[in-house]
C-alpha positions as CSV (number, residue, x, y, z in Angstrom):
1,M,-116.5,27.8,-14.0
2,A,-114.5,26.3,-11.2
3,T,-114.9,27.7,-7.7
4,E,-112.4,27.4,-4.9
5,R,-113.0,27.8,-1.2
6,V,-110.1,27.8,1.3
7,T,-110.8,27.4,5.0
8,E,-108.0,27.7,7.6
9,T,-108.5,26.9,11.3
10,S,-106.1,27.0,14.2
11,D,-106.7,26.0,17.8
12,G,-103.2,27.0,19.1
13,L,-101.9,23.5,18.9
14,T,-102.7,22.4,15.4
15,R,-103.3,24.1,12.1
16,E,-105.7,22.8,9.4
17,R,-106.2,24.2,5.9
18,V,-109.0,22.8,3.7
19,I,-109.1,23.6,0.0
20,E,-112.3,22.7,-1.9
21,R,-112.5,22.9,-5.6
22,D,-115.7,22.5,-7.4
23,A,-115.0,21.8,-11.0
24,G,-117.4,19.0,-11.5
25,G,-115.1,16.5,-9.8
26,G,-115.7,17.7,-6.2
27,T,-112.0,17.4,-5.2
28,T,-111.2,18.3,-1.6
29,Y,-107.6,18.7,-0.2
30,V,-107.0,18.7,3.5
31,E,-103.6,19.9,4.8
32,R,-102.8,19.6,8.4
33,G,-99.8,20.8,10.3
34,G,-98.5,20.7,13.9
35,S,-97.7,23.6,16.1
36,G,-94.0,22.9,16.5
37,M,-94.2,21.7,20.1
38,G,-91.7,19.0,19.2
39,G,-89.0,21.7,18.7
40,V,-89.9,23.2,22.1
41,I,-89.6,19.9,23.9
42,I,-86.2,19.2,22.2
43,G,-85.0,22.6,23.2
44,I,-86.0,22.0,26.8
45,A,-84.2,18.6,26.8
46,V,-81.0,20.1,25.4
47,L,-81.1,22.9,28.0
48,A,-81.5,20.3,30.8
49,L,-78.6,18.2,29.4
50,V,-76.4,21.3,29.3
51,A,-77.3,22.1,32.9
52,I,-76.5,18.5,34.0
53,V,-73.1,18.5,32.2
54,A,-72.2,21.9,33.7
55,F,-73.1,20.6,37.2
56,F,-70.9,17.6,36.9
57,L,-68.0,19.6,35.5
58,L,-68.2,22.1,38.4
59,Q,-68.3,19.2,40.9
60,S,-65.2,17.7,39.2
61,S,-63.4,21.0,39.4
62,R,-64.3,21.4,43.1
63,N,-63.1,17.8,43.9
64,D,-59.7,18.5,42.1
65,A,-59.3,21.7,44.2
66,M,-60.0,19.7,47.4
67,R,-57.4,17.1,46.5
68,T,-54.8,19.8,45.7
69,D,-55.5,21.5,49.1
70,A,-55.1,18.1,50.9
71,V,-51.8,17.3,49.2
72,A,-50.5,20.8,49.9
73,G,-51.5,20.5,53.6
74,A,-49.8,17.1,53.9
75,A,-46.6,18.5,52.2
76,S,-46.6,21.4,54.7
77,S,-47.0,19.0,57.6
78,V,-44.1,16.9,56.4
79,A,-41.9,20.0,56.0
80,E,-42.7,21.2,59.5
81,S,-41.9,17.7,60.9
82,A,-38.6,17.6,59.0
83,S,-37.7,21.1,60.3
84,S,-38.5,20.1,63.9
85,A,-36.5,16.9,63.5
86,A,-33.5,18.9,62.2
87,D,-33.7,21.3,65.1
88,S,-33.9,18.4,67.6
89,V,-30.8,16.8,66.0
90,G,-29.0,20.1,66.1
91,D,-29.8,20.6,69.8
92,A,-28.7,17.0,70.6
93,A,-25.4,17.5,68.8
94,R,-24.8,20.8,70.7
95,S,-25.5,19.1,74.0
96,V,-23.0,16.2,73.3
97,T,-20.2,18.5,72.2
98,P,-18.0,19.6,75.1
99,N,-17.7,23.3,75.6
100,P,-14.1,24.7,75.8
């Protein structure tokens, strides 16, 4: 009669399963498996990549906002200068025109 003995061990990182069958031939099967740490490492790498991409997107958005504010400030300054020049021209025209 054949006997079968299964031994399973796990140290937290690896898993090993040994199956011994004694049917006259003395066949032994050893099945080893990992703990899945590769999946954890890949998950951490993906999370880091997402954080880096988010950082650069936020920086890009902030730079665009700063450019928009700079252009708006320059346009406001030009508008004020044009208004001041128009007032000066108006005052000069009034001072040249004789009063009746």
